[in-house]
C-alpha positions as CSV (number, residue, x, y, z in Angstrom):
1,X,0.0,0.0,0.0
2,X,1.6,3.2,-1.1
3,X,0.9,6.5,0.6
4,X,0.8,10.0,-0.7
5,X,1.1,11.5,2.8
6,X,4.6,11.5,4.4
7,X,4.7,11.8,8.3
8,X,7.5,14.3,8.2
9,X,5.2,17.0,6.8
10,X,3.2,19.3,9.1
11,X,-0.4,18.4,9.9
12,X,-1.5,21.3,7.8
13,X,0.3,20.0,4.8
14,X,-1.1,16.5,5.3
15,X,-4.7,17.9,5.4
16,X,-4.0,20.0,2.3
17,X,-2.7,17.0,0.4
18,X,-5.6,14.8,1.5
19,X,-8.2,17.4,0.3
20,X,-6.3,17.8,-3.0
21,X,-6.7,14.0,-3.8
22,X,-9.2,12.5,-1.3
23,X,-9.3,8.7,-1.2
24,X,-9.7,6.0,1.4
25,X,-6.0,5.4,1.3
26,X,-4.9,9.0,2.0
27,X,-7.6,9.3,4.7
28,X,-6.3,6.1,6.3
29,X,-2.7,7.5,6.3
30,X,-3.9,10.8,7.6
31,X,-5.6,9.2,10.6
32,X,-2.8,6.7,11.2
33,X,-0.2,9.5,11.3
34,X,-2.3,11.7,13.6
35,X,-0.1,12.8,16.5
36,X,-2.6,14.3,18.9
37,X,-3.8,17.7,19.8
38,X,-1.7,20.9,19.3
39,X,-1.6,24.1,21.1
40,X,-3.1,26.0,18.2
41,X,-6.1,23.7,17.9
42,X,-8.7,23.7,20.6
43,X,-11.8,21.6,20.3
44,X,-14.9,22.9,22.1
45,X,-18.1,21.1,22.9
46,X,-20.0,24.5,22.3
47,X,-18.7,27.6,20.6
48,X,-18.2,30.6,22.8
49,X,-20.5,33.5,21.9
50,X,-19.0,36.8,20.5
51,X,-20.4,38.6,23.6
52,X,-18.4,36.4,26.0
53,X,-15.2,36.7,24.0
54,X,-15.6,40.5,23.9
55,X,-16.3,40.6,27.6
56,X,-13.1,38.6,28.3
57,X,-11.0,40.8,26.0
58,X,-12.3,43.9,27.8
59,X,-11.6,42.4,31.2
60,X,-8.0,41.7,30.2
61,X,-7.5,45.2,28.9
């Protein structure tokens, strides 16, 4: 089984390559080479409202 996705690339490059030529094989490799969560990715159960974000920004200022 040959792979179009190389693990040495960044996760953004892996996603971009998958979406350029989506297939079962590239999806399998993308999921297999997943390395976990990153600091710049944050998964929330519910999105925070704009009002709450603005309130927090003003509180910090």
